[in-house]
C-alpha positions as CSV (number, residue, x, y, z in Angstrom):
1,X,-22.0,25.1,-74.3
2,X,-19.6,27.6,-73.0
3,X,-18.7,28.1,-69.7
4,X,-19.3,32.1,-68.6
5,X,-18.2,34.0,-65.2
6,X,-19.7,37.0,-64.4
7,X,-18.8,39.6,-61.9
8,X,-21.0,37.8,-59.2
9,X,-18.4,34.2,-59.5
10,X,-15.0,36.4,-58.5
11,X,-17.1,37.5,-55.0
12,X,-14.3,37.0,-52.1
13,X,-11.9,36.6,-55.0
14,X,-8.8,38.3,-54.5
15,X,-7.3,38.4,-58.1
16,X,-5.4,37.4,-60.7
17,X,-5.4,34.3,-58.8
18,X,-4.5,31.0,-60.0
19,X,-6.7,28.2,-58.5
20,X,-8.3,25.2,-59.2
21,X,-11.7,25.2,-60.2
22,X,-14.1,22.1,-58.4
23,X,-16.7,20.9,-60.0
24,X,-19.6,18.3,-59.7
25,X,-20.4,16.1,-62.7
26,X,-22.4,13.1,-63.9
27,X,-20.6,10.6,-64.2
28,X,-22.0,6.8,-66.2
29,X,-24.9,8.2,-64.4
30,X,-23.5,8.4,-60.8
31,X,-23.1,11.9,-58.8
32,X,-19.2,12.3,-59.0
33,X,-18.8,15.5,-57.0
34,X,-15.3,17.0,-56.0
35,X,-13.6,16.9,-60.1
36,X,-10.3,19.7,-59.9
37,X,-10.0,20.5,-62.8
38,X,-6.7,21.9,-63.6
39,X,-6.4,22.9,-67.0
40,X,-2.5,22.8,-66.6
41,X,-2.4,19.1,-66.8
42,X,-2.2,16.6,-70.0
43,X,-4.2,14.0,-68.4
44,X,-8.5,13.2,-66.9
45,X,-7.7,10.9,-63.8
46,X,-9.6,8.5,-61.5
47,X,-8.4,6.9,-59.1
48,X,-8.8,3.2,-57.9
49,X,-11.4,4.3,-55.4
50,X,-13.7,6.6,-57.8
51,X,-13.2,3.8,-60.2
52,X,-14.6,1.3,-58.5
53,X,-17.6,3.1,-56.6
54,X,-18.1,3.7,-60.4
55,X,-19.1,-0.3,-61.1
56,X,-17.1,-0.7,-64.0
57,X,-15.9,-3.7,-65.0
58,X,-12.1,-3.4,-64.4
59,X,-12.5,-5.0,-68.3
60,X,-13.2,-2.4,-69.7
61,X,-10.0,-1.3,-69.5
62,X,-7.6,-0.8,-72.4
63,X,-3.8,-1.3,-71.7
64,X,-2.1,2.1,-71.1
65,X,1.6,1.4,-71.6
66,X,2.9,4.7,-70.5
67,X,3.9,5.5,-67.0
68,X,3.2,9.2,-65.5
69,X,5.1,10.6,-63.6
70,X,2.6,11.6,-60.0
71,X,1.7,14.7,-57.6
72,X,4.5,13.9,-56.1
73,X,7.8,13.0,-58.2
74,X,6.8,9.1,-58.5
75,X,5.7,7.4,-61.3
76,X,2.7,5.3,-61.7
77,X,1.7,2.9,-64.3
78,X,-1.7,3.3,-64.2
79,X,-4.5,0.7,-64.3
80,X,-5.9,1.4,-68.7
81,X,-7.7,3.6,-70.2
82,X,-11.6,4.1,-70.0
83,X,-13.8,5.9,-72.1
84,X,-17.0,7.6,-69.7
85,X,-20.1,9.9,-70.1
86,X,-19.9,13.2,-68.4
87,X,-23.5,15.5,-67.9
88,X,-22.5,18.7,-67.4
89,X,-25.1,21.0,-66.3
90,X,-28.2,20.8,-66.1
91,X,-31.9,20.9,-68.3
92,X,-31.6,22.9,-70.1
93,X,-28.5,23.6,-70.0
94,X,-27.0,21.1,-70.2
95,X,-23.8,18.8,-72.2
96,X,-22.9,15.2,-72.3
97,X,-19.4,14.1,-73.9
98,X,-17.3,11.4,-73.9
99,X,-13.4,11.4,-72.2
100,X,-11.3,9.2,-71.9
């Protein structure tokens, strides 16, 4: 399903802009709010606090050897990688995908 924006969505936005988009999605049957979408990044990051709240066993994490460079320039070693079911939208206009 293609996500589009109309002129009404630009109300109050000064153009041109490069603002991030923040959405709410259903992740593993939990509503997760304030998800930052930044198309300039190459990694989908789920912070440990959010992971813990999903109550997913840590054993589902797959090892990751590649460190990430944090937003402040520091090196971060991920706890692992996991594929999660993500639902966007509401019926009848919704889509479900597996995201890593």
